[in-house]
Backbone as a ProteinNet text record, in pm:
[ID]
protein_1_A
[PRIMARY]
PRIQWFSMETTMIKVGDRLPEGKVRIKAEDGTATELTTADLFGGKTVVLVGVPGAFTSTCHNAHIPQFIANAEAFRGKGVDRIVVLAVNDHHVMKSWGEALGGAGKAEFVADGNGEYARALGLEVDLTVAGLGKRCKRFSALVRDGVVATLNFEPDGSRSIEATGAATMLGQV
[TERTIARY]
-10760.8	-10634.7	-10652.8	-10550.1	-10553	-10509.1	-10572.8	-10536.3	-10409.5	-10314.9	-10191.1	-10214.9	-10211.3	-10247.4	-10132.6	-10010.6	-9900.5	-9797.9	-9737.6	-9629.9	-9507.7	-9440.1	-9319.6	-9197.1	-9214	-9100.3	-9065.9	-9160.6	-9137.4	-9178.6	-9135.8	-9174.4	-9293.2	-9392	-9510.9	-9478.2	-9536.5	-9517.2	-9574.5	-9528.2	-9577.6	-9576.7	-9641.8	-9645.7	-9502.4	-9478.2	-9345.5	-9263.3	-9303.9	-9231.2	-9264.3	-9165.4	-9189.2	-9240	-9346.3	-9398.2	-9291.3	-9285.9	-9188	-9222.4	-9120.6	-9144.1	-9217.8	-9304.5	-9379.4	-9463.9	-9533.8	-9619.5	-9754.6	-9856.7	-9992	-10044.2	-10162.2	-10220.2	-10361.6	-10395.9	-10533.7	-10571.9	-10700.2	-10749.1	-10785.8	-10716.2	-10739	-10871.3	-10917	-11043.4	-11042.9	-10926	-10919.5	-10909.2	-10915	-10915.3	-10778.4	-10673.3	-10538.6	-10500.5	-10407.4	-10353.5	-10246.7	-10255.6	-10157.8	-10092.2	-9959.1	-9886.7	-9866.1	-9886	-9857.9	-9755.7	-9660.3	-9563.4	-9614	-9553.6	-9590.6	-9557.7	-9454.2	-9423.4	-9538.1	-9597.7	-9712	-9829.3	-9854.6	-9971.5	-9953.8	-9835.9	-9818	-9725.6	-9642.8	-9544.6	-9607.9	-9574.4	-9621.9	-9770.4	-9834.7	-9980.1	-10016.1	-10135.2	-10195.2	-10298.5	-10279.9	-10359.7	-10417.1	-10544.6	-10603.7	-10589.3	-10516.7	-10494.8	-10574.4	-10660.9	-10743.8	-10713.2	-10668.6	-10641.4	-10752.2	-10796.8	-10905.7	-10870.5	-10931.7	-10904.7	-10949.4	-11056.4	-11097.1	-11211.5	-11208.4	-11317.4	-11443	-11555.8	-11687.9	-11712.6	-11620.2	-11646.4	-11748.1	-11826	-11942.7	-11911	-11818.1	-11787.8	-11726.5	-11633.5	-11566.4	-11664.8	-11750.8	-11842	-11964.2	-12019.1	-12144.3	-12127.7	-12012.9	-11998.5	-11873	-11757.1	-11631.7	-11607.5	-11594	-11556.1	-11667.4	-11795.4	-11899.1	-11887.6	-11838.1	-11818.6	-11718.1	-11613	-11510.4	-11563.5	-11639.4	-11697.9	-11797.4	-11882	-11981.6	-11916.8	-11798.1	-11729.1	-11614.4	-11607.9	-11496.7	-11483.1	-11593.1	-11585.9	-11539.7	-11583.3	-11538.3	-11387.3	-11334.9	-11190.1	-11118.9	-11172	-11109.8	-11111.5	-11220.9	-11231.7	-11129.2	-11075.6	-10972.7	-10831.7	-10820.4	-10688.9	-10640.4	-10725.6	-10686.1	-10694.9	-10584.7	-10579.3	-10644.1	-10633.7	-10692.1	-10718.7	-10815.9	-10846.7	-10810.1	-10724.4	-10678.2	-10722.6	-10793.2	-10838.3	-10750.7	-10686.6	-10592.5	-10645.7	-10643.3	-10681.8	-10599.6	-10584.2	-10516.4	-10620.9	-10644.1	-10733.6	-10671	-10722.8	-10669	-10732.6	-10671.9	-10716.6	-10854.9	-10894.7	-11028.7	-11133.8	-11111.1	-11203.3	-11208.4	-11093.3	-11090.4	-11165.1	-11150.9	-11224.6	-11374.4	-11415.6	-11557.4	-11612.1	-11532	-11575.7	-11595.7	-11500	-11513.8	-11638.5	-11665.8	-11786	-11912.6	-11913.9	-12031.5	-12063	-11960.6	-11979.9	-12000.7	-11998	-12012.4	-11892.8	-11775.5	-11654.6	-11581	-11626.8	-11555.8	-11543.3	-11420.7	-11394.7	-11389.8	-11415	-11415.7	-11303.7	-11275.8	-11169.8	-11106.1	-10981	-10908.6	-10892.4	-10930.7	-10927.5	-10808	-10705.6	-10581.1	-10562.3	-10504.3	-10487.7	-10345	-10337	-10211.2	-10227.6	-10231.9	-10272.6	-10202.8	-10074.8	-9999.5	-9972.7	-10024.6	-10003.8	-9864.6	-9789.1	-9651.2	-9644.1	-9735.3	-9729.5	-9779.8	-9882.4	-9929	-9814.3	-9736.7	-9620.5	-9515.7	-9489.1	-9388.7	-9429.2	-9559.8	-9609.6	-9606.6	-9586.8	-9592.7	-9736	-9829.2	-9971.8	-10040.3	-9963.8	-10022.5	-10094.2	-10210.6	-10286.1	-10312.4	-10290.6	-10309.2	-10451.2	-10536.1	-10675.5	-10702.4	-10596.9	-10614.8	-10710.4	-10717	-10809.4	-10953.4	-10981.1	-11115.5	-11131.2	-11029.4	-11036.7	-11011	-10948.9	-10927.2	-10780.9	-10690.9	-10549.8	-10490.1	-10384.1	-10316.6	-10369.9	-10407	-10471.3	-10403.9	-10468	-10419.4	-10501.7	-10434.8	-10503.7	-10582.1	-10700.6	-10781.3	-10709.1	-10690.3	-10626.9	-10670.7	-10645.3	-10656.5	-10537.3	-10490.3	-10373.7	-10385.6	-10334.7	-10317.7	-10170.8	-10144.7	-10008.1	-9980.4	-9876.7	-9837.8	-9703.4	-9703.7	-9583.2	-9507.6	-9582.5	-9522.3	-9488	-9516.2	-9484.7	-9615.2	-9618.4	-9738.5	-9756.9	-9868.2	-9899.2	-9989.7	-10086.7	-10171	-10189.5	-10216.5	-10232.7	-10329.6	-10434.1	-10540.3	-10561.8	-10586.2	-10617.2	-10738.7	-10809.3	-10915.3	-10850.5	-10914	-10861.3	-10854	-10751.4	-10733.8	-10860.5	-10900.1	-11016.1	-11149	-11147.8	-11271.1	-11323.9	-11454.1	-11517.1	-11562.3	-11521.2	-11555.6	-11485.7	-11542.9	-11478.8	-11470.3	-11486.2	-11485.4	-11349	-11243.4	-11109.6	-11057.3	-11098.9	-11044.9	-11143.1	-11257.9	-11362	-11338.1	-11424.4	-11413.2	-11429.4	-11520	-11540.3	-11413.8	-11347.8	-11221.9	-11116.9	-11105.1	-11003.7	-11032.6	-11160.4	-11193.3	-11147.7	-11153.8	-11107.1	-10956.6	-10886	-10739.1	-10672.8	-10750.8	-10693.6	-10662.6
3312.5	3347.6	3371.6	3343.9	3357.6	3498.3	3551.5	3683.4	3669.5	3759.9	3762.8	3855.9	3801.8	3880.7	3960.9	3922.8	3998	4029.2	4144.9	4181.9	4096.8	4051.1	3972.1	4062.2	4190.6	4282.1	4329.8	4325.4	4378.1	4275.9	4297.1	4213.1	4277.5	4198.2	4248.7	4296.4	4408.5	4458	4357.6	4368.4	4281.8	4359	4302.7	4364.8	4386.6	4505.6	4542.8	4621.9	4620.8	4696.2	4844.4	4926	5068.3	5080	5159.3	5178.5	5238.6	5197.1	5256.9	5403.2	5480.6	5620.2	5623.1	5720.4	5732.8	5858.7	5880.7	5997.9	5956.2	6025.9	6010.3	6151.1	6157.8	6289.5	6299.3	6423.3	6456.6	6576.2	6596	6714.1	6816.5	6929.2	7034.7	7105.1	7182.1	7255.2	7347.7	7401.1	7491.8	7415.5	7282.1	7200.8	7155.4	7200.2	7160.6	7026.9	6960.7	6836.2	6870.4	6808.5	6829	6696	6693.5	6571.8	6564.3	6446.3	6418.8	6306.2	6319.2	6211.6	6118.7	6003.7	5912.2	5974.3	6056.2	6126	6219.4	6288.2	6375.8	6297.2	6181.1	6102.3	6025.4	5970.3	5876.1	5921.7	6021	6063.7	6109.7	6041.4	6079.8	6058.1	5981.5	5962.2	5813.8	5788.3	5655.6	5660.9	5575.9	5584.6	5447.1	5447.4	5329.4	5350.7	5262.3	5268.3	5155.7	5193.2	5095.1	5103.3	4992.9	4986.3	4910	4963.2	4900	4893.5	4799.4	4788.7	4910.3	4978.1	5093.5	5171.3	5301.3	5389.7	5353.4	5365.9	5343.6	5199.1	5107.4	4967.8	4914.1	4816.8	4777.4	4742.1	4652.7	4613.5	4728.9	4800.1	4910.8	5022.6	5055.8	5169.4	5137.1	5019.3	4987.4	4922.7	4862.5	4788.1	4822	4821.5	4829	4966.7	5068.2	5200.4	5267.4	5248.4	5307.3	5267	5146	5103.1	5192.6	5227.7	5311.8	5452.9	5503.7	5637.2	5636.9	5535.1	5525.7	5512	5455.7	5432.7	5529.3	5637.6	5732.9	5783.2	5816.7	5866.4	5757.5	5634.8	5523.9	5504.7	5517.3	5508.6	5622.9	5743.1	5858.1	5839.4	5783.4	5755.9	5655.6	5575.9	5477.6	5528.8	5658.1	5716.9	5721.3	5688.2	5694.7	5840.8	5890.5	6029.6	6049.9	5949.7	5963.3	5827.2	5826.6	5710	5749.7	5671.4	5700.6	5586.9	5623.4	5526.8	5544.9	5438.4	5439.9	5354.8	5410.1	5333	5379.7	5290.3	5325.3	5390.7	5515.9	5603.4	5742	5833.1	5968.7	6049.7	6163.8	6245.8	6306.6	6328.7	6380.5	6276.6	6152.5	6043.8	6021.6	6021.5	5995.9	6104.4	6229.5	6336.7	6318.3	6289.6	6267.9	6148.7	6044.4	5926.4	5958.6	6028.3	6067.5	6151.3	6242.9	6326.7	6242.5	6149.9	6065.2	5979.6	5942.2	5859.7	5941.6	6074.7	6158.3	6148.5	6130.7	6108.1	6231.2	6350.7	6473	6480	6502.1	6512.1	6377.4	6270.8	6137.2	6049.4	6059.9	5980.5	6064.5	6033.2	6101.2	6002.3	6045	5960.2	6002.5	5917.3	5952.1	5868.9	5931.4	5870.4	5820.8	5697.3	5635.7	5613.6	5723	5722.2	5622	5602.7	5509	5376	5360.5	5236.3	5221.2	5329.7	5320.9	5284.8	5340.2	5309	5167.6	5124.3	4985	4888.6	4920.4	4837.8	4841	4959.9	4973	4892.9	4883.8	4805	4654.9	4619.8	4479.6	4430.7	4524.5	4490.9	4521.1	4521.5	4540.2	4412.2	4427.1	4314.3	4340.2	4239.7	4252.1	4209.1	4305	4278.6	4307.3	4297.5	4323.6	4223.3	4102	4000.6	4051.6	4129	4183.6	4322.9	4369.7	4500.8	4616.9	4590.3	4695.6	4737.7	4676.2	4712.2	4664.6	4730.1	4694.4	4784.7	4723	4791.9	4756	4793.6	4763.2	4649.3	4555.3	4445.5	4504.2	4448.9	4494.9	4460.4	4561.4	4538.7	4646.5	4622.5	4726.1	4709.2	4822.6	4820	4928.9	4900.3	5002.2	5039.8	5168.1	5216.2	5318.5	5292.4	5384.5	5447.1	5577.4	5652.4	5585.8	5541.3	5484.6	5337.3	5271.6	5129.4	5049.9	4941.2	4857.3	4779.7	4807.6	4738.9	4618.4	4631.5	4519.1	4527	4412.3	4406.6	4294.3	4328.6	4233.1	4223.3	4100.7	4074.9	3984.8	3995.6	3900.2	3784.3	3667.7	3557.2	3598.1	3551.9	3586.3	3558.4	3656.7	3642.9	3666.3	3686.5	3704.5	3846.7	3860.3	3992.2	4022.3	3940.8	3958.6	4081.6	4137	4248.6	4220.2	4094	4057	4081.1	4033	4046	4188.6	4266.1	4401.6	4510.8	4474.1	4571.1	4649.3	4745.9	4836	4761.2	4664.5	4591.1	4518.2	4453.7	4385.5	4485.9	4595.7	4696.1	4760.1	4786.2	4843.1	4750.9	4622.1	4526.7	4518.9	4576.6	4570.7	4699.8	4804.6	4934.7	4934
-16031.8	-15967.3	-15817.8	-15744.8	-15599.2	-15558.3	-15455.5	-15402.3	-15319.8	-15341.6	-15263.5	-15145.3	-15024.3	-14907.8	-14848.3	-14866.8	-14809.5	-14916.4	-14905.3	-14995.8	-14963.3	-15063.8	-15041.9	-15024.7	-15049.6	-15045.6	-14905	-14813.5	-14680.2	-14576.4	-14455.5	-14343.8	-14275	-14239.6	-14174.5	-14032.8	-13993.2	-13857.6	-13758.1	-13634.1	-13528.1	-13396.4	-13297.2	-13165.2	-13116.9	-13063.2	-13013.4	-13113.5	-13239.8	-13343	-13335.5	-13366.9	-13389.4	-13532.8	-13551.2	-13686.1	-13775.6	-13900.8	-13992	-14018.1	-14047.9	-14084.4	-14216.8	-14230.7	-14353.7	-14352	-14462	-14476.5	-14532	-14486.4	-14538.3	-14566.2	-14626.4	-14656.2	-14601.8	-14567.7	-14534.8	-14620.7	-14636.7	-14707.8	-14602.1	-14604.2	-14506.6	-14535.5	-14439.1	-14454.5	-14575.5	-14610.8	-14727	-14859.1	-14851.7	-14972.4	-15019.4	-14953.4	-14993.8	-14930.9	-14993.8	-14939.5	-14836.7	-14721.3	-14615.5	-14584.3	-14585.6	-14551.5	-14401.3	-14347.7	-14207.6	-14201.8	-14112.3	-14092.5	-13983	-13975.1	-13867.9	-13732.9	-13725	-13599.4	-13561.8	-13661.4	-13635.5	-13577.8	-13633.9	-13595.5	-13464.8	-13442.2	-13333.1	-13221.1	-13244.9	-13146.4	-13015.8	-12906.4	-12774.2	-12751.2	-12836.7	-12828.2	-12822.5	-12771	-12777.3	-12888.2	-12989.4	-13112	-13146.9	-13183.3	-13245.3	-13395.4	-13461	-13604.9	-13669.5	-13764.1	-13832.6	-13981.3	-14038.8	-14182	-14251.4	-14363.1	-14438.2	-14586.8	-14659.4	-14803.3	-14883.9	-14842.4	-14921.4	-14862.1	-14886.9	-14846.8	-14923.7	-14859.6	-14918.2	-14961.5	-14935.8	-14969.1	-14868.1	-14907.7	-14828.2	-14683.1	-14658	-14520.2	-14442.4	-14503.3	-14435.2	-14400.5	-14495.6	-14480.8	-14395.4	-14412.2	-14344.7	-14207.9	-14181.3	-14056.6	-13976.9	-14040.3	-13966.2	-13903.4	-13985	-13933.4	-13852.7	-13884.7	-13799.3	-13652	-13623.7	-13484.2	-13411.6	-13480.9	-13418.2	-13394.3	-13487	-13470.8	-13355.3	-13348.8	-13241.9	-13104.1	-13099.2	-12971.7	-12945.6	-13020.3	-13005.8	-12861.8	-12797.9	-12659.4	-12563.4	-12585.3	-12500.9	-12513.5	-12635.4	-12655	-12583.2	-12596.4	-12529.3	-12377.6	-12327	-12184.3	-12134.4	-12226.2	-12190.9	-12222.6	-12255.4	-12277.2	-12420.4	-12516.3	-12657.7	-12703.4	-12758.6	-12804.7	-12940.7	-13026.4	-13159.8	-13220.7	-13311.2	-13393.2	-13535.6	-13599.1	-13734.1	-13825.9	-13932.2	-14032.1	-14156.1	-14199.4	-14310.4	-14425.1	-14545.6	-14664.6	-14783.5	-14880.2	-15005.1	-15096	-15067.3	-15143.5	-15139.9	-15222.1	-15218	-15105.2	-15073.7	-14960.4	-14983.2	-15107.4	-15136.2	-15095.8	-15136.1	-15104.5	-14953.8	-14888.7	-14744.4	-14667.1	-14707.7	-14640.4	-14661.2	-14782.9	-14811.7	-14734.6	-14723.6	-14649.9	-14501.8	-14443.5	-14302.8	-14279.8	-14370.8	-14359.8	-14373.7	-14469.1	-14491.9	-14369.2	-14294.2	-14175	-14048.3	-14058.8	-13940.2	-13847.9	-13906.5	-13828.4	-13779.9	-13816.8	-13775.8	-13623.7	-13577.1	-13434.3	-13363.9	-13436.5	-13376.6	-13429.8	-13558.3	-13621	-13730.6	-13758.9	-13865.9	-13981	-14099.4	-14218	-14302.2	-14306.5	-14373.8	-14499.3	-14599.6	-14731	-14751.4	-14795.1	-14838.1	-14988.4	-15061.9	-15201.7	-15291.6	-15273.8	-15357.5	-15287.9	-15167.7	-15093.6	-15035.8	-15032.9	-14984.6	-14836.7	-14757.2	-14614.5	-14587.1	-14658	-14644.2	-14676.2	-14781.1	-14817.2	-14707	-14652.5	-14546.1	-14422	-14396.1	-14283.3	-14312	-14439.2	-14479.7	-14489	-14507.6	-14506.9	-14638.9	-14745.3	-14877.7	-14919	-14978.7	-15030.1	-15178.1	-15257.6	-15401.8	-15437.2	-15466.3	-15501.3	-15648.5	-15731.3	-15874.2	-15937.4	-15885.3	-15935.9	-15924.2	-15820.8	-15797.9	-15860	-15933.8	-15997.5	-15904	-15789.3	-15689.7	-15676.4	-15749	-15738.7	-15607.7	-15567.9	-15443.1	-15332.6	-15222.8	-15111.4	-14979.9	-14870.6	-14736.6	-14678.2	-14615.4	-14546.8	-14429	-14402.3	-14289	-14158.2	-14073.2	-13943.8	-13845.4	-13719.9	-13617.5	-13524.9	-13472.9	-13385.4	-13280.4	-13164	-13061.4	-13066.5	-13085.4	-13101.4	-12991.4	-12914.6	-12806.6	-12841.2	-12861.4	-12896.2	-13011.7	-13112	-13231.6	-13224.9	-13111.3	-13094.4	-13091.9	-13166.4	-13176	-13046.1	-12975.8	-12849.9	-12872.9	-12963.4	-13003.3	-13153.6	-13215.6	-13360.8	-13393.8	-13468	-13499.4	-13649.6	-13696.3	-13836.9	-13845.2	-13955.2	-13987.2	-14062.3	-14061.5	-14141.6	-14288.9	-14358.3	-14499.6	-14579.3	-14658.9	-14745.1	-14676.4	-14545.7	-14469.9	-14483.3	-14479.1	-14473.5	-14331.5	-14238.5	-14098.3	-14042.6	-13937.2	-13867.7	-13717.9	-13682.1	-13541.2	-13476.1	-13537.9	-13478.7	-13483.5	-13583.9	-13601.3	-13561.3	-13509.7	-13477.3	-13349.9	-13328.3	-13212.8	-13081.5	-13074.4	-12948.9	-12905.8	-13000.9	-12970.8	-12924	-12996.7	-12961.8	-12825.4	-12794.2	-12663.3	-12550.5	-12571.9	-12472.3	-12460.9	-12556.4	-12556.9	-12510.7	-12495.1	-12456.3	-12308.1
[MASK]
+++++++++++++++++++++++++++++++++++++++++++++++++++++++++++++++++++++++++++++++++++++++++++++++++++++++++++++++++++++++++++++++++++++++++++++++++++++++++++++++++++++++++++++

């Protein structure tokens, strides 16, 4: 069976679009789930938003997100207020993943547990053929005050991180 890369229910975001309203979760220091709105994350800020298929998956964990963590200061030096990593995982997993990568203070790992925000972005990918359910397509975006300034994707089915990696994004800030 063929992997369905885009949801047919929504239109994919593009440069110039305002991000749709939505909510994600983080695991607070006291262990509780805290909901954040898109206004909380993006309002009045310059944000690098990185969407990945899953926490702890080989490409995401070993290659893609470590680049953003390693370059967090370079992004801040270019005026980026925050780096947000989004995946269709729960907030417990996302917190553990951020800790495993040494991301504290460098990137925020937010959970889209039911994939609702990935769907709202039009970036849901159906990976049920691979036993992974519905996830988020790999992307990176520069978002200024909630508006998409740049948007990068890898070729469909690719495990590459060239187009969505930190080096590409640093050149776009």
